[in-house]
C-alpha positions as CSV (number, residue, x, y, z in Angstrom):
1,M,112.6,73.8,121.2
2,E,108.7,74.2,120.2
3,T,108.0,76.7,117.9
4,E,106.2,77.7,115.6
5,F,108.6,78.4,113.0
6,R,109.9,75.0,111.6
7,T,111.3,76.3,109.0
8,I,112.6,79.5,108.3
9,A,113.3,80.9,104.8
10,L,117.1,83.2,104.6
11,I,116.7,85.8,101.6
12,G,120.1,88.1,101.4
13,K,121.0,90.6,99.1
14,Y,123.3,89.5,96.3
15,R,126.7,89.9,95.8
16,S,127.8,90.6,99.5
17,P,130.7,89.4,101.3
18,E,128.7,90.9,104.8
19,I,125.7,89.3,103.6
20,A,126.9,85.9,102.9
21,E,128.6,85.4,106.9
22,S,125.5,86.9,108.4
23,L,123.5,84.0,106.4
24,R,125.8,81.3,107.4
25,R,125.8,82.7,111.2
26,L,121.9,83.0,111.2
27,A,121.8,79.5,109.2
28,A,124.3,77.7,112.1
29,F,121.8,79.0,115.0
30,L,118.7,78.1,113.6
31,R,119.7,74.3,112.6
32,E,121.3,74.3,116.5
33,R,117.4,74.9,117.2
34,G,116.4,72.8,115.2
35,V,114.3,74.8,112.7
36,R,114.5,73.5,109.2
37,V,116.9,76.2,106.6
38,L,115.6,77.3,103.6
39,V,117.9,79.4,101.5
40,E,116.6,81.0,98.5
41,Q,118.6,79.9,95.8
42,M,120.3,83.0,94.0
43,T,121.3,84.1,97.6
44,A,123.3,80.4,98.1
45,A,124.6,80.9,94.4
46,S,125.6,84.6,95.1
47,A,127.1,83.5,98.8
48,D,129.0,80.5,97.2
49,V,127.7,77.9,99.8
50,Q,127.1,74.3,98.8
51,D,125.8,72.6,101.3
52,W,122.5,74.4,102.1
53,A,119.0,73.4,101.6
54,T,118.2,75.8,98.5
55,A,114.7,77.2,97.6
56,S,112.8,78.8,94.6
57,Y,110.7,81.4,96.2
58,D,107.6,79.2,94.7
59,A,109.1,76.6,97.3
60,I,109.9,78.7,100.1
61,G,106.2,80.2,99.9
62,A,104.7,76.3,99.8
63,Q,107.1,75.2,102.7
64,A,108.6,78.1,105.1
65,D,106.8,79.5,108.0
66,A,108.8,82.5,107.9
67,A,111.4,84.2,106.0
68,I,114.0,86.1,107.3
69,I,115.4,89.0,105.1
70,I,119.3,90.1,105.3
71,G,120.2,93.4,103.6
72,G,118.1,96.5,103.0
73,D,114.5,97.7,102.4
74,G,115.0,97.2,98.9
75,T,115.8,93.3,99.2
76,L,112.9,93.0,101.2
77,L,110.6,95.2,98.9
78,D,111.6,92.2,96.2
79,A,110.9,89.4,98.9
80,A,107.6,90.9,99.8
81,R,106.1,91.4,96.3
82,R,107.5,87.4,95.2
83,L,106.1,85.9,98.8
84,A,102.9,88.3,98.8
85,E,100.4,85.4,97.4
86,F,101.9,82.8,99.7
87,Q,101.3,84.7,102.9
88,V,104.7,84.2,104.3
89,P,105.5,86.1,107.3
90,L,108.5,88.1,106.8
91,V,111.4,89.4,109.3
92,G,114.0,92.1,108.1
93,V,117.4,92.0,109.3
94,N,119.0,96.0,108.0
95,Q,122.4,95.4,106.4
96,G,122.0,98.0,104.5
97,R,121.1,102.1,104.8
98,L,118.4,103.5,106.7
99,G,116.1,100.0,107.3
100,F,112.6,101.3,107.6
101,M,111.3,97.8,107.4
102,T,114.4,95.9,107.7
103,D,113.8,97.0,111.6
104,I,116.4,94.6,113.5
105,A,120.5,95.8,113.7
106,H,122.7,93.4,112.3
107,G,124.4,93.5,115.6
108,D,120.9,91.6,117.3
109,M,120.1,89.3,114.3
110,L,120.5,86.3,116.7
111,A,118.7,88.0,119.8
112,A,115.9,88.7,117.7
113,A,115.8,85.1,116.3
114,G,115.8,83.7,119.4
115,E,112.7,85.5,120.3
116,L,111.3,84.3,117.3
117,L,111.8,81.1,118.0
118,A,110.3,81.7,121.7
119,G,107.1,83.1,120.1
120,R,108.2,86.8,121.9
121,F,107.1,89.1,118.7
122,T,104.3,91.7,116.9
123,R,102.8,91.1,113.8
124,E,102.0,93.9,111.9
125,T,99.9,93.7,108.4
126,R,100.4,95.6,105.5
127,F,99.1,96.4,102.1
128,L,100.3,96.1,99.0
129,L,98.7,97.9,95.6
130,E,98.0,96.1,92.3
131,A,99.0,97.7,88.9
132,E,98.2,97.8,85.6
133,V,98.9,99.8,82.3
134,R,96.2,99.7,80.0
135,R,97.0,100.5,76.1
136,G,94.4,100.3,73.8
137,G,92.0,98.9,75.6
138,E,94.0,96.0,76.7
139,R,96.5,95.0,79.4
140,A,100.1,95.4,79.1
141,F,101.5,95.1,82.2
142,R,100.3,94.1,85.9
143,T,102.6,94.0,89.2
144,L,102.3,94.8,92.7
145,A,103.9,97.3,94.9
146,F,104.6,97.7,98.3
147,N,106.0,100.7,98.5
148,D,104.8,103.1,95.6
149,V,103.8,103.1,91.7
150,V,105.6,106.2,90.4
151,M,104.3,108.1,86.8
152,N,107.5,110.1,85.9
153,K,109.2,111.9,82.9
154,G,111.4,109.7,82.2
155,E,114.8,110.9,80.1
156,L,112.8,114.0,78.9
157,G,113.9,117.4,80.1
158,R,110.5,118.5,80.3
159,M,107.5,118.0,82.4
160,I,104.7,116.0,81.3
161,E,100.7,115.8,81.3
162,I,98.8,113.3,83.3
163,E,95.0,113.1,83.8
164,V,94.1,111.9,86.7
165,K,90.9,110.2,88.2
166,I,90.1,108.4,91.6
167,D,87.1,106.3,91.4
168,G,85.9,107.3,88.1
169,E,85.9,110.7,89.2
170,F,88.5,113.2,87.2
171,I,90.2,115.1,89.4
172,F,92.8,117.4,87.6
173,V,95.4,117.5,84.9
174,L,98.4,117.5,86.3
175,R,101.8,119.3,84.9
176,A,104.6,118.0,86.4
177,D,107.9,116.0,86.5
178,G,105.7,112.9,87.8
179,L,102.8,111.3,90.4
180,I,103.8,109.2,93.3
181,V,101.1,107.1,94.4
182,A,102.2,105.4,98.1
183,T,101.2,102.6,100.2
184,P,101.8,104.0,104.2
185,T,105.2,101.7,104.1
186,G,105.4,103.4,100.9
187,S,105.0,106.5,102.6
188,T,108.8,107.2,104.1
189,A,110.4,106.2,100.6
190,Y,110.2,108.2,97.6
191,A,107.3,110.3,98.7
192,L,108.6,111.7,101.5
193,S,111.7,113.5,99.5
194,A,108.6,114.9,97.2
195,A,107.1,116.6,100.5
196,G,104.4,113.9,101.0
197,P,102.7,112.8,104.3
198,I,104.1,110.6,106.6
199,L,101.2,107.7,106.9
200,H,101.5,105.1,109.8
201,P,101.2,101.5,109.1
202,K,97.3,101.7,110.6
203,V,96.2,104.4,108.7
204,A,93.7,102.9,105.9
205,G,95.0,105.4,103.2
206,I,97.2,106.3,99.6
207,A,99.0,109.4,99.5
208,V,99.0,110.6,95.9
209,V,101.7,112.7,95.3
210,P,103.3,115.2,92.9
211,L,106.7,115.6,92.0
212,C,107.7,119.0,91.2
213,P,104.0,120.5,89.9
214,H,103.7,123.5,87.9
215,A,101.0,124.5,89.6
216,L,101.8,125.4,93.7
217,S,98.2,124.9,94.0
218,N,98.9,120.7,93.2
219,R,99.4,119.3,96.5
220,A,99.6,116.1,98.1
221,I,96.3,114.4,98.7
222,T,95.6,111.4,101.2
223,I,92.6,108.7,100.2
224,S,90.8,106.0,101.0
225,D,92.8,102.6,100.6
226,N,89.2,101.8,98.3
227,S,90.0,104.4,96.5
228,R,90.7,103.1,92.7
229,I,93.4,105.6,90.7
230,E,93.7,106.0,87.2
231,L,96.7,107.8,85.7
232,T,96.3,108.7,81.8
233,L,99.3,110.4,80.2
234,V,98.2,112.7,78.1
235,P,99.5,112.9,74.4
236,P,101.9,113.5,73.0
237,Y,103.9,112.2,76.2
238,D,106.1,109.9,76.9
239,A,106.6,108.5,80.2
240,R,108.1,105.7,82.7
241,V,106.3,103.8,85.4
242,H,108.1,102.5,87.8
243,F,106.3,99.9,90.5
244,D,108.8,100.0,94.0
245,G,111.9,101.3,92.2
246,Q,111.8,97.6,90.5
247,E,110.1,97.1,87.6
248,R,109.5,99.7,85.2
249,F,107.0,100.4,81.7
250,E,107.7,102.5,79.3
251,A,104.3,104.2,78.9
252,R,103.1,106.0,75.5
253,G,100.6,109.0,75.4
254,G,97.1,107.4,76.2
255,D,98.1,104.6,78.5
256,C,96.1,104.5,81.6
257,V,97.8,103.0,84.6
258,R,94.9,101.4,87.1
259,I,96.4,101.5,90.4
260,F,94.2,99.8,93.0
261,R,94.2,97.6,97.0
262,S,95.6,94.5,96.1
263,D,93.5,91.2,97.7
264,H,97.2,90.4,99.2
265,A,99.3,91.4,102.1
266,V,102.4,91.3,103.7
267,T,102.9,90.5,107.7
268,L,106.3,92.0,109.3
269,L,107.3,90.1,112.3
270,H,108.8,92.6,115.0
271,P,110.8,91.9,117.8
272,P,110.3,93.0,121.3
273,G,110.0,96.9,121.9
274,Y,109.8,97.5,118.4
275,S,108.0,100.9,118.2
276,Y,107.4,102.8,114.7
277,F,108.0,106.4,116.4
278,A,111.1,105.3,117.9
279,M,112.3,103.9,114.1
280,L,110.8,107.4,112.8
281,R,112.4,109.2,115.3
282,E,116.0,107.3,114.6
283,K,116.0,107.1,111.3
284,L,114.9,110.3,110.4
285,H,116.9,112.1,113.4
286,W,113.5,114.0,114.7
287,S,115.4,114.3,117.8
288,A,118.8,115.2,117.2
289,T,120.7,117.8,118.5
290,P,121.1,120.6,116.1
291,K,124.4,121.4,114.7
292,H,126.2,124.9,115.5
């Protein structure tokens, strides 16, 4: 079979027997069709398989034409951040809970893989955020975020204060439990639960969403994706900064978190018939009949 995907990487959620079985079935399906299969090395170790070709994320980035992620959105988030610089397209198979990004149902996994090999898929590009923490004028931390950057009060039992600037202009000092800066991808994650807006993936915007603000006038706002955001933690407060809920930094008063659109992007591959609005209807139960 002629396909542009001659080498496909498989990445799964660790320590899950169900994922291991899915990986075996998918690997066998792809090999039967002449596709070279690479299994991410931690995934392979967790699935306890000895005869598979394994690869690090760097090797996957250098060799794979696509990566199929089996798990939940958290698994895909991790893979996306690790592979962003390599521009490897991602396919998500949902074996988690909601699955906003892992949009292929587990029962449709093999059929979707067949569609992928046949060239029947659509590409969607989504941007990431780059974030760095500055302390005393020096960079103390730097990473990428696909969903969001969250500064919150951590273990404190009280609100914190954050000075917010956008493109160098002072906006306000926010007194709240924290602040979420989310991409369109992340607008259906933590930001949604904080009454933030849902941004369609094609919207070139970033959502800035206060967490439990003291002033009722502090509302969520959508700004340009070209904006540069600065969050300065007002002394004497300490806080935690979370990146996609997967990395965190313990911030001190005076620390400044700078957030801006990354040069890297993530390409998601969707099966035929994929619809963002249909996904929202299904995941958020917009069309559900009210229960009496």
